C-alpha positions in Angstrom: 111.4 96.6 89.7 108.2 98.4 90.3 105.6 98.0 93.0 103.4 95.7 91.6 106.3 93.5 90.4 107.5 93.7 94.1 104.2 92.3 95.6 104.2 89.6 92.9 107.5 88.7 93.9 106.4 88.6 97.7 103.6 86.2 96.4 105.8 83.9 95.0 107.8 83.9 98.1 105.1 83.0 100.3 103.7 80.4 97.9 107.3 78.7 98.2 107.1 79.2 101.9 103.6 77.4 102.2 104.8 74.4 100.5 107.4 73.7 103.1 106.7 71.0 105.5 108.7 72.8 108.3 106.7 75.9 109.6 109.8 77.6 110.6 113.1 78.7 108.5 116.2 80.5 109.4 117.1 84.0 108.0 120.0 81.9 106.0 117.6 79.6 104.4 115.2 82.3 103.9 117.8 84.4 102.0 118.6 81.4 99.7 114.9 80.9 98.9 114.1 84.5 98.0 117.3 84.2 95.6 116.1 81.1 94.1 112.5 81.6 93.7 112.8 85.5 92.7 116.2 86.1 91.3 115.2 89.5 89.9 114.8 90.9 93.6 117.5 92.9 94.7 117.0 94.1 98.5 119.6 96.3 97.7 117.5 98.5 95.6 114.8 98.5 98.2 116.9 99.2 101.2 119.6 101.4 99.9 121.5 101.6 103.2 122.1 98.0 103.2 121.5 97.6 106.9 119.4 94.5 108.2 117.9 94.0 104.7 116.3 91.0 105.2 114.9 91.8 108.9 113.4 95.1 107.2 112.1 93.0 104.3 110.2 90.7 106.5 108.9 93.3 108.7 107.6 95.5 105.5 106.3 92.6 103.3 105.4 89.7 105.7 103.8 91.2 108.6 101.8 88.4 110.5 103.1 85.9 108.3 107.1 85.7 109.0 107.3 86.3 112.8 110.6 86.2 114.5 110.7 83.1 116.8 114.2 82.6 118.2 117.7 82.9 117.7 120.0 80.0 116.4 123.6 81.0 117.1 123.6 84.5 115.1 121.0 83.8 112.9 117.2 84.5 113.4 114.5 81.7 113.2 111.1 82.8 111.7 107.8 81.0 112.0 105.8 80.8 109.0 102.0 81.5 110.0 100.6 80.6 106.4 97.4 79.2 108.0 96.5 82.4 110.0 96.8 84.6 107.0 95.1 82.2 104.7 92.2 81.9 107.0 92.1 85.4 108.3 89.6 87.9 107.8 91.8 90.9 107.5 91.9 93.2 104.3 94.7 91.8 102.6 96.5 93.8 99.9 97.0 90.5 97.6 93.2 90.7 97.1 93.8 94.2 95.3 96.7 93.3 93.6 95.2 90.2 92.2 92.0 92.1 90.9 94.4 94.9 89.5 96.9 92.9 87.5 95.5 91.9 84.0 94.8 88.4 83.1 95.8 87.1 86.6 96.2 83.4 86.7 95.0 83.6 90.5 91.4 84.0 90.9 89.4 85.9 93.5 86.8 83.9 95.2 84.2 85.5 97.2 81.7 84.4 99.8 78.4 86.5 99.1 77.1 86.0 102.5 80.0 86.5 104.8 81.6 89.1 102.4 84.9 87.4 102.8 87.4 86.8 99.8 90.1 84.0 99.3 92.6 83.4 96.6 92.6 80.2 94.4 94.6 79.0 91.4 91.3 77.3 90.1 88.3 79.4 88.7 86.3 76.7 90.0 84.0 77.6 92.8 81.7 76.1 95.2 78.0 76.8 95.3 78.2 79.7 97.8 81.2 81.4 96.1 81.6 83.7 93.1 84.4 83.8 91.0 85.7 87.5 90.3 87.4 87.9 87.4 90.7 90.4 87.3 90.8 93.4 85.0 91.7 92.5 81.3 94.5 94.0 79.0 91.7 95.4 77.2 90.3 97.1 80.0 93.5 98.5 81.3 94.0 100.0 77.7 90.5 101.6 77.9 91.3 103.2 81.2 94.7 104.5 79.7 92.9 105.8 76.8 90.3 107.7 78.6 93.0 109.2 81.0 95.1 110.3 77.8 92.0 111.9 76.5 91.7 113.9 79.5 95.2 115.5 79.3 96.2 118.8 77.5 97.4 118.3 74.1 101.2 118.8 73.2 101.5 119.3 77.3 104.0 116.0 77.6 106.0 114.0 75.4 104.4 112.5 72.4 105.0 109.2 73.9 102.2 109.8 76.6 99.8 110.1 73.8 100.4 106.8 72.2 98.2 103.9 73.0 99.8 101.4 70.7 102.9 101.1 73.0 103.1 98.5 76.0 101.7 99.2 79.1 105.2 99.0 81.0 106.8 101.3 78.2 103.9 104.0 78.7 104.2 103.7 82.4 107.9 104.6 82.2 107.2 107.4 80.0 104.7 108.6 82.7 107.2 108.6 85.3 109.9 110.5 83.6 107.4 113.3 82.9 107.9 114.6 86.4 105.2 116.6 88.2 101.9 115.2 89.2 101.4 112.8 86.1 102.2 109.5 87.6 100.4 110.6 90.6 97.4 111.2 88.5 97.3 108.5 86.7 97.6 106.4 89.9 94.5 107.9 91.5 92.5 107.5 88.0 93.5 104.0 87.7 92.4 102.9 91.0 89.0 104.8 90.8 88.3 103.2 87.5 89.3 99.8 89.1 86.9 100.0 92.1 84.1 100.9 89.7 85.2 98.1 87.4 85.1 95.6 90.6 81.6 97.0 91.3 80.2 96.4 88.1 81.7 93.0 88.1 79.3 92.2 91.4 76.3 93.7 89.4 76.7 91.2 86.5 77.1 88.5 89.1 73.8 89.3 90.3 75.1 90.1 93.9 72.3 91.6 96.3 73.0 95.4 96.8 73.9 94.9 100.4 76.5 92.1 100.1 78.1 94.1 96.8 78.3 97.1 98.9 80.3 95.1 101.8 82.3 93.2 99.3 83.3 96.8 97.5 84.2 98.0 100.8 86.4 95.1 101.8 88.3 95.6 98.5 88.5 99.2 99.0 90.3 98.4 102.6 92.5 95.8 100.6 93.7 98.3 98.3 94.3 101.1 101.2 96.3 98.3 103.0 99.5 98.5 100.8 102.4 97.9 102.7 104.2 101.4 103.4 107.2 102.2 101.0 110.4 102.1 103.0 111.7 105.6 103.6 114.1 107.0 101.0 117.7 107.4 102.4 119.0 110.8 101.8 122.8 111.4 100.8 125.1 112.4 103.6 125.1 116.1 104.2 128.9 116.8 105.1 127.8 120.5 106.1 125.0 119.4 108.4 125.9 119.2 112.3 125.8 115.5 113.3 122.7 114.4 115.4 123.5 113.3 119.0 123.8 109.9 119.5 121.0 107.9 121.5 122.5 107.1 124.7 121.3 103.2 124.3 123.2 102.8 121.1 126.4 105.2 122.0 129.7 103.7 121.7 131.8 103.6 125.4 134.4 106.0 124.0 132.5 109.2 122.6 134.7 111.1 120.1 134.3 114.3 117.9 133.1 113.2 114.8 134.4 116.4 113.1 137.9 115.3 113.5 137.2 112.6 110.8 137.4 112.8 107.1 134.8 111.5 104.9 136.5 107.9 104.3 137.0 107.3 108.0 133.3 108.1 108.7 132.1 105.8 105.5 134.4 102.9 107.0 133.2 103.2 110.4 129.4 103.3 109.0 130.1 100.2 107.3 131.7 98.2 110.3 128.8 99.4 112.2 126.2 97.9 109.5 128.1 94.8 109.4 127.9 94.3 113.2 124.2 94.7 113.1 123.6 92.1 110.2 122.4 88.4 110.4 124.5 86.0 109.0 122.1 85.2 106.0 122.8 89.3 105.3 126.6 89.1 105.7 126.3 86.2 102.8 124.7 88.7 100.5 127.7 91.1 100.9 130.5 91.2 97.7 133.9 91.3 99.2 137.0 90.5 97.2 138.9 87.1 97.8 141.8 89.3 98.5 140.2 91.2 101.1 139.0 88.1 102.8 142.8 86.3 102.7 144.0 89.4 104.3 141.3 89.5 107.0 142.0 85.7 107.6 145.7 86.3 108.0 145.2 89.3 110.4 142.6 87.4 112.8 145.4 84.5 113.0 147.9 86.4 114.1 146.0 87.7 116.9 
């Protein structure tokens, strides 16, 4: 799942949360809702370490929208701040994502006087608002052709120079080339999209000052993309273990170097489970045999 698909999934989750009568939701119910609305979304791919995945996901992709309100047993209760997000004046990345996705069914509506934007499932706008069309597939293809024309011939695989392939397939070829090709395409595409947004405003007859304000707002929207989670590096057994912070240290401190890799792995798993919510534990894949052995061991105590 690429970033655009991820943010599209986030929008689907928000739409489902907005339709709920209750403005609170537990972590367990939120996890079930995510699996139902976006079954292709795998939090384990976003957070390979597997620790507090749901908590980190809400913090990274729902800031100000889902807020931790209380605890219900071992679970977390979130408040859904849909009204504040929809009516807020902040530069939301969703505006940029909506404009940048070809033939998006969601429409950007802009108030010319106040230089504010909102999203709507209808293209109809009131007298004081304009409807701004998202980029079309044809326009995106033209960007791609222009970018390819600027590349050195025969420097990359032949698939890069083919304009007839689907965009997702072409983009995957760009990713596999290595080097700076993907980042160069991203920068080129963003620049062309900004220019396209400005041209949309010109065609709609938006006065220069208001057009500048709306273009500036869209620029801030684009720069407000949620930060990607840090990449988890593989464990380096030759490296010296970092000291454990005092507030998280265990009462009995021991020499980690005396343990083999399997023991360290088991300890890491147990520590991760201790820090999980009930909703996150429900996502663990544990064999029935192991569960029965664990219950038997608990009952014997």
